[in-house]
C-alpha positions in Angstrom: -0.3 0.0 -0.1 3.2 2.5 0.6 3.9 2.0 -3.2 0.7 3.0 -4.2 0.3 5.7 -1.7 4.0 6.6 -3.7 1.9 7.0 -6.7 -1.0 8.9 -6.0 1.6 11.7 -4.0 3.4 11.5 -7.8 0.1 11.8 -9.8 -1.7 8.7 -10.0 -5.6 9.1 -9.6 -7.8 6.1 -8.4 -11.1 5.4 -9.7 -14.2 3.2 -10.6 -12.3 1.1 -13.7 -9.7 0.0 -11.2 -9.7 -2.6 -8.5 -10.3 -0.7 -5.6 -11.5 -3.7 -3.7 -7.8 -4.3 -2.5 -8.1 -1.0 -0.1 -10.7 -3.2 1.8 -8.4 -6.4 2.0 -5.0 -4.9 2.7 -3.3 -4.4 6.3 -4.8 -2.0 7.8 -1.9 -0.6 9.3 0.1 -0.3 6.4 -3.1 1.2 4.4 -3.3 4.2 7.5 0.7 4.8 6.7 0.0 4.5 3.3 -3.2 7.5 3.7 -1.7 9.7 6.3 1.8 10.0 4.2 -0.8 10.9 0.7 -2.4 13.5 3.5 1.0 15.1 4.4 2.4 14.9 0.8 -0.5 17.0 -0.8 -2.4 18.5 1.9 0.4 19.4 4.5 -0.4 19.3 8.1 -3.1 22.1 8.8 -6.1 20.8 10.4 -9.4 22.4 9.0 -12.0 23.2 12.2 -15.5 23.8 11.5 -18.6 24.1 14.0 -22.2 23.9 13.1 -25.5 25.5 14.8 -28.8 23.5 14.3 -30.7 27.2 12.9 -34.0 25.1 12.2 -35.1 22.2 14.1 -37.3 19.6 13.7 -40.5 18.7 11.6 -38.9 17.7 8.0 -40.8 16.5 5.4 -37.7 14.3 4.2 -37.8 10.5 5.6 -34.0 9.6 5.6 -34.4 7.3 8.0 -31.0 7.8 9.8 -32.5 11.3 11.0 -34.1 12.8 14.0 -35.2 15.7 12.5 -37.5 13.9 10.1 -41.3 14.1 10.8 -42.0 10.8 9.6 -40.6 9.2 12.7 -41.5 9.3 16.6 -37.9 10.9 18.3 -37.6 13.4 20.8 -36.1 15.9 18.8 -36.6 19.9 19.9 -38.8 21.8 17.2 -38.2 25.3 16.5 -38.5 27.9 14.0 -35.3 29.5 12.4 -33.4 31.5 15.0 -33.0 35.3 15.5 -29.7 36.9 13.6 -28.2 37.9 17.6 -28.2 33.5 18.2 -26.0 33.7 15.1 -23.8 35.8 15.9 -23.1 34.8 19.7 -22.3 31.6 17.4 -19.9 33.1 15.5 -18.3 34.8 18.2 -18.1 31.7 20.1 -16.2 30.0 16.8 -13.8 32.5 16.3 -13.0 32.8 20.2 -12.4 29.2 20.0 -9.9 29.4 16.9 -12.3 27.7 14.8 -12.1 28.9 10.9 -15.5 27.6 9.9 -18.8 28.3 11.3 -21.9 26.6 9.0 -25.9 27.2 9.6 -27.7 24.2 8.9 -31.5 24.0 8.7 -34.1 20.8 9.0 -36.8 20.8 6.0 -36.3 19.9 2.0 -35.0 23.6 1.3 -34.6 27.3 2.5 -37.2 29.6 1.5 -39.6 32.8 2.2 -39.3 34.5 5.8 -36.5 31.9 6.8 -34.2 32.6 3.7 -34.2 36.2 4.0 -33.8 35.8 7.9 -30.7 33.6 6.7 -29.5 36.0 4.2 -29.5 39.1 6.5 -27.6 36.7 9.8 -25.0 35.6 7.3 -24.7 39.1 6.1 -24.5 40.5 9.8 -21.9 37.3 10.8 -20.0 38.5 7.6 -19.8 42.0 8.8 -18.7 41.4 12.3 -16.5 38.5 11.4 -15.2 39.0 8.1 -11.9 36.7 8.4 -14.8 33.7 9.8 -15.7 31.1 6.5 -19.3 31.0 6.6 -20.8 27.6 5.3 -24.5 26.7 4.7 -26.5 23.8 4.5 -30.0 24.1 4.0 -31.7 21.3 1.6 -32.6 21.7 -1.8 -31.9 25.4 -2.8 -32.7 27.0 -6.1 -29.7 28.5 -7.9 -30.6 32.1 -7.7 -31.1 31.8 -3.7 -28.2 30.0 -3.8 -26.3 32.9 -5.6 -27.6 35.4 -2.7 -26.4 33.1 -0.2 -23.0 33.7 -1.5 -23.1 37.3 -2.3 -23.8 37.5 1.5 -20.4 36.2 2.4 -21.5 32.3 2.4 -18.4 30.6 0.6 -19.1 27.1 1.3 -22.4 24.9 0.5 -23.3 21.4 2.3 -24.9 18.8 0.4 -24.0 15.4 0.9 -24.9 12.4 -1.4 -24.9 10.2 1.9 -24.3 6.8 0.1 -23.8 5.4 -3.3 -26.3 6.0 -5.8 -27.4 2.5 -6.0 -28.6 2.1 -1.9 -29.9 5.6 -1.9 -33.3 4.6 -1.9 -32.5 2.2 0.9 -32.3 5.1 3.2 -34.7 8.0 1.6 -37.9 8.2 -1.1 -39.5 11.5 -0.6 -36.0 13.1 -2.8 -33.7 10.9 -5.2 -30.0 10.8 -5.5 -30.0 13.4 -8.9 -31.5 15.8 -6.5 -28.3 15.4 -4.6 -26.1 15.9 -8.4 -28.1 18.6 -9.3 -27.9 20.7 -6.1 -24.0 20.1 -6.3 -24.3 21.5 -9.9 -26.3 24.6 -8.5 -24.1 25.4 -5.6 -20.8 25.6 -8.0 -22.8 27.4 -10.8 -23.8 29.8 -7.8 -19.9 30.5 -6.8 -19.9 28.0 -3.9 -17.4 25.8 -3.0 -19.0 22.2 -1.9 -19.3 20.2 0.9 -20.4 16.5 -0.1 -20.1 13.2 1.8 -22.1 11.1 3.6 -22.7 8.6 6.6 -21.8 4.8 7.0 -22.8 2.2 9.4 -26.5 2.5 7.4 -26.1 -1.3 5.8 -24.6 -0.5 2.8 -21.9 -2.4 1.5 -18.1 -1.6 1.0 -19.0 -1.9 -2.8 -21.0 1.4 -2.1 -18.7 3.1 0.0 -16.2 2.6 -2.7 -18.4 3.8 -5.7 -19.2 7.1 -3.2 -15.8 7.5 -2.7 -15.0 7.3 -6.4 -17.7 9.8 -7.7 -17.2 12.2 -5.2 -13.5 12.0 -6.6 -15.1 12.3 -10.1 -16.9 15.5 -8.6 -14.0 17.1 -7.5 -15.9 17.5 -4.1 -13.1 19.7 -1.9 -15.0 18.7 1.2 -15.7 15.8 2.6 -17.6 14.8 5.7 -17.2 11.5 6.7 -20.5 10.5 9.5 -20.3 7.5 11.5 -24.1 6.2 12.3 -25.6 7.0 15.8 -28.8 4.9 15.9 -31.5 7.7 17.0 -34.2 5.9 18.9 -37.4 6.0 17.0 -35.7 6.5 13.7 -35.5 3.0 11.1 -32.1 2.7 12.6 -32.4 3.1 15.8 -31.0 -0.7 16.7 -28.6 -0.8 14.0 -24.9 -2.3 15.2 -22.5 0.4 15.5 -19.4 0.0 13.1 -16.7 -0.8 15.1 -13.1 1.1 15.6 -11.5 -0.7 12.8 -14.1 -0.3 10.2 -14.4 3.7 10.7 -10.9 3.7 10.7 -10.3 2.3 7.2 -13.2 4.0 5.7 -11.2 6.9 6.6 -7.9 5.7 5.2 -9.8 4.6 1.8 -11.5 7.7 1.3 -7.7 9.4 1.2 -6.6 7.5 -1.7 -9.4 8.3 -3.2 -9.5 11.6 -2.9 -6.2 12.5 -2.0 -6.4 16.3 -1.9 -9.5 17.1 -0.3 -10.4 17.8 3.3 -11.9 14.4 4.9 -14.0 15.9 7.2 -14.4 13.8 10.7 -18.2 14.5 11.8 -20.5 12.5 14.0 -19.8 8.9 15.8 -16.0 9.7 16.9 -17.0 9.8 20.3 -16.8 6.4 20.1 -13.1 6.6 20.5 -11.9 7.5 23.9 -9.2 9.9 22.5 -11.8 11.8 20.4 -10.8 9.6 17.4 -7.0 10.0 17.1 -6.6 7.3 15.2 -8.6 8.6 12.1 -6.8 11.7 12.2 -3.7 9.0 11.4 -5.7 7.4 8.6 -5.8 10.5 6.7 -7.9 12.9 8.0 -7.5 16.3 8.1 -10.7 18.3 9.3 -13.0 17.8 12.0 -16.7 19.0 12.6 -15.7 20.1 16.6 -18.2 21.1 19.1 -21.9 19.4 19.3 -23.8 17.8 16.5 -27.3 18.8 14.7 -29.0 16.7 17.6 -26.2 14.9 19.5 -23.2 15.8 21.4 -20.0 16.1 20.2 -16.2 16.8 21.0 -15.3 19.8 23.1 -13.3 22.0 20.8 -10.5 22.6 23.4 -10.2 18.5 23.6 -9.9 18.5 19.4 -7.2 21.1 19.5 -5.0 19.3 21.8 -5.3 16.4 20.4 -4.5 17.3 17.1 -1.4 19.6 18.1 -0.1 16.8 20.0 -0.2 14.3 16.8 1.5 16.9 14.6 -1.3 19.2 13.3 -1.2 22.9 12.5 -4.1 24.8 13.4 
């Protein structure tokens, strides 16, 4: 695997036409050494930290089986309307004070429109004016290109829309929108001048082939930031009793995505709490970005702990 890593560093790129199954069966220690080598050579030692705020909670019309905020399931998710600008400004201030470089508003629901869209535009403008060096990101579902362009003009530079899994498996986790809807949204975001952040969730019953196809597609799309979420089974959702992935599988997934996406930010998000040390092993297996602080409906790692961990293993912040 080290030889393959050297080839990737020297310009080779893996895709669906390659025999990717070797990544699944390779010795894990060697695979991780190669992935870390690729990361250091092509991405450097800088770690990218971001945090998110749940800007509108619950009552989502979509039936994604992993999500606590779907109106199709009975969970204990808190429901509330779009937050006030002052609340977003407070979150942005906290992010800056903690040395976090990216801050994103995420909203439950199929899209963002009407008064909520206007309020979001105002919030982004206020944050951009107050903290011009803070990178603003957004995640508001399937939006129109003209509305995405308004986000960009308000100071947003990156748009998040996960493809979640492979095209072949997508209908097993959601039927209220399609995989093609996701691809169309990626095209719209780029047309609006936004950088794309797109990844998915692992541990939903998908196969290794699904994971490899997903990684290869994100490489084809040249996605700059790829969030890797590991399923947290939430009571009330169809995946409530799903067996969590092992640490070894989480590490292998991270390394595999680095081999296929050698220059992307691999952003570790939900699920790393299964590691007692904040997922240090994942950042030695090719990851170089992290979603820090609390998640949308679950508790995440404290930012101070993440900073200490990343500095300890040789990253720059």
